[in-house]
N, C-alpha and C positions, 0 to 999 in steps of 0.2 A: 370586501364589498360584493355582494352576490349581483347575478346578472340584472334583476329588476332595479336595483339601486344604481347599477352603472347606467343603464338605458335611461333613468330618470335623470340622472346627473347630467348625462349628453345633452338631454332635451333641455335642460336647464343652463346649458352653455359651460358647463364644467370642463376647463382646458386640461385638467388634471386626469379627469375620466376619457375624454378624448386620447390622451398621450398613454393611458394605461392600454386601452385596447388596442391601439397603434403598436406600442413598445411589445406587449403579449403576443403579437400575432403578424407583425410585418415581415419578419424573416421567413416565416412559413408561406405567406402569401407570395412574396417576392421568389423563393425558391419554386413555388408551383408553378407561377407565370412564366418564369425563365424556361422551366421544362417544356412548357406548351410552346414557346414562341422562339425560343433558342437565341435570345438576343438580349444582353443584359442591360444595355440603356433602356430600351422600350419596356423590359419587364420592371424597371425600376419606374418607369411612368405609369405602366399600368398598376402596379401596386398602390402609387399616390392617387390616382384615380378610384382604385376600388375603395379606397378609406372614404375619400371624397363623398362618392355616392352612397356607401354603406351609412355613413352618418346623416347625410341627406334622406334617406328611406326612414331611419331611426326619427329624425326630427318630424317627417310627415305622418309618423303613427305607427309605423312597422314595428313589431316588439319579437325579434327573434328568441328562440328558446335558447339558443348557442351562439354567442357572438363569434367564436372562431368558426364555426361552421358556415355563418353567415358572410363572413369576410371571404372565406374560401368559396362560397358560391358565386358571390359577386364577383371575385377574381376570375373564375372560369367564364361568367358572362361577359367580363370585358375582354379576356384574353382570347376566347375561343375563335371570335371572327379573325384575329390577327392570326392565329394559328393556321387556320383555313387558307387565307392569304399566301401565308409562307409556303404552305403545303403545294398549291396551286402554282405558285412563282418556280418551286423547286421542280413540279411535273414537268414545265414547258421548257426546261433548261436543256 
């Protein structure tokens, strides 16, 4: 299934398409977010939020050219504020 078909399937409510995107990308998203925030529990939560928000954006009409890159970009948007907070907390210790 190509990117366009996957996006259309997600918009149609296909649980299989959602699961496919999640399964193919969740490990990389988790590892990336964990490297930013250095907290495995929070990284799991950010990973979950990343995909929820990615699917919301797709359902709202966004059509990413590359779903993996869209997931990584979304993960950065979710994790970056947490990483800054962690860095600031560390700097004040």
